[in-house]
C-alpha positions in Angstrom: -23.7 -53.8 9.4 -27.3 -54.8 10.7 -28.1 -50.8 9.8 -26.4 -51.4 6.4 -28.2 -54.3 5.5 -31.4 -52.9 6.4 -31.1 -50.0 4.7 -29.9 -51.6 1.4 -32.7 -54.4 1.6 -35.4 -51.0 2.0 -33.5 -50.1 -1.3 -33.9 -53.2 -2.9 -37.4 -53.4 -2.3 -38.3 -50.1 -3.0 -36.3 -50.0 -6.4 -37.6 -54.2 -6.9 -33.6 -55.2 -7.4 -31.6 -58.1 -6.6 -29.1 -58.2 -3.4 -27.0 -60.7 -2.4 -25.1 -61.9 0.7 -22.1 -62.8 1.1 -21.5 -64.8 4.7 -17.6 -66.4 5.0 -14.9 -67.4 7.3 -11.4 -67.8 7.9 -11.4 -72.4 8.0 -9.2 -73.2 11.2 -8.5 -69.6 12.0 -7.9 -71.0 15.9 -5.5 -73.1 14.7 -3.7 -70.7 12.1 -3.5 -68.1 15.5 -2.3 -71.9 17.2 0.3 -72.8 14.9 1.6 -69.8 13.7 0.7 -66.8 16.5 -1.3 -64.2 16.4 0.7 -62.1 14.4 0.1 -64.3 11.5 -3.1 -64.0 12.3 -3.5 -60.6 12.2 -1.7 -60.6 8.7 -4.7 -62.7 7.1 -7.1 -60.8 8.6 -5.1 -57.9 7.0 -5.5 -59.9 3.7 -8.6 -60.4 3.8 -9.4 -56.8 4.1 -7.4 -55.9 1.5 -8.9 -58.5 -1.0 -12.0 -57.7 -0.3 -11.1 -53.8 -1.4 -9.4 -55.0 -4.2 -12.5 -57.0 -5.4 -16.0 -54.9 -4.6 -17.3 -52.1 -6.2 -17.6 -48.9 -4.7 -21.7 -49.3 -3.3 -20.8 -52.9 -2.1 -20.3 -53.1 2.0 -17.8 -55.2 3.1 -17.9 -55.9 7.3 -16.4 -57.8 9.5 -18.8 -59.9 10.8 -17.1 -61.1 14.2 -13.5 -62.6 14.7 -12.4 -64.4 11.7 -16.3 -64.1 9.9 -17.0 -61.9 7.2 -20.2 -60.3 5.3 -20.4 -58.6 1.7 -23.3 -56.9 1.2 -23.5 -56.6 -2.0 -26.9 -54.4 -3.8 -27.6 -54.7 -7.5 -26.3 -58.5 -7.6 -27.4 -61.4 -8.0 -26.4 -64.8 -6.9 -24.2 -66.1 -10.3 -22.5 -62.1 -9.9 -21.5 -62.7 -6.5 -20.0 -65.6 -7.0 -17.9 -64.6 -9.5 -16.6 -61.7 -6.9 -16.3 -64.6 -4.1 -14.2 -66.6 -7.0 -12.0 -63.6 -6.9 -11.5 -63.4 -3.7 -10.2 -66.4 -3.0 -7.9 -65.7 -5.9 -6.5 -62.8 -3.9 -6.7 -64.6 -0.9 -5.0 -67.9 -1.8 -2.3 -66.3 -3.5 -0.7 -64.8 -0.8 -2.0 -67.7 2.1 -2.0 -71.0 0.1 -2.0 -73.5 2.8 -5.1 -71.4 4.3 -8.7 -71.7 2.7 -12.4 -69.6 2.9 -15.7 -70.7 3.8 -18.3 -68.9 1.3 -22.3 -68.7 1.8 -24.3 -66.6 -0.6 -28.0 -65.9 0.2 -29.5 -63.5 -2.6 -33.0 -61.8 -2.1 -34.8 -61.5 -5.2 -36.5 -58.2 -6.9 -40.3 -59.6 -5.7 -39.1 -60.7 -2.5 -39.3 -59.7 1.0 -37.0 -60.9 3.6 -35.3 -59.3 7.0 -31.5 -59.0 7.5 -31.3 -61.6 9.9 -33.2 -64.0 7.5 -30.9 -63.6 4.5 -27.8 -63.8 7.3 -29.3 -67.1 8.6 -29.6 -68.7 5.2 -25.8 -67.6 4.0 -24.6 -68.5 7.3 -26.2 -72.0 6.1 -24.7 -72.3 3.1 -21.8 -71.3 4.8 -21.3 -74.4 6.6 -22.8 -76.6 4.0 -19.1 -75.2 2.1 -17.4 -76.1 5.1 -18.5 -79.9 4.9 -15.5 -79.9 2.0 -11.9 -79.4 1.9 -9.7 -76.0 0.4 -11.9 -72.9 -0.3 -15.5 -73.3 -1.2 -18.0 -71.4 -2.3 -22.0 -72.9 -1.7 -24.9 -70.6 -3.4 
């Protein structure tokens, strides 16, 4: 993921385009595994993967960042359009798992700004934690 993010940031800088990074996790994932079992937890993770495949463009890069944490690199995508992608992701995910929720943070790299991947991830991560402060699926931009 880091290599792909670095590459896409370099392309964004060279072309002076916008890039958005989505950082999200499944709320209370440990409790899902504890209450419903690891097989159900695995199904939730598979659904995230399928939902991501269904909502992204061919140029977008979905990544599993950790156990239940994911990133989505969206080249040539502003924060407003990234939010639309996230809303579609939530819709697909909650159709399958209405009792579970996602917390999503979105960070944007503006065309005239330079930022490294680690800092962009930190910004999106902080926004994700702000989204966690509210119940249900939330997006923080």
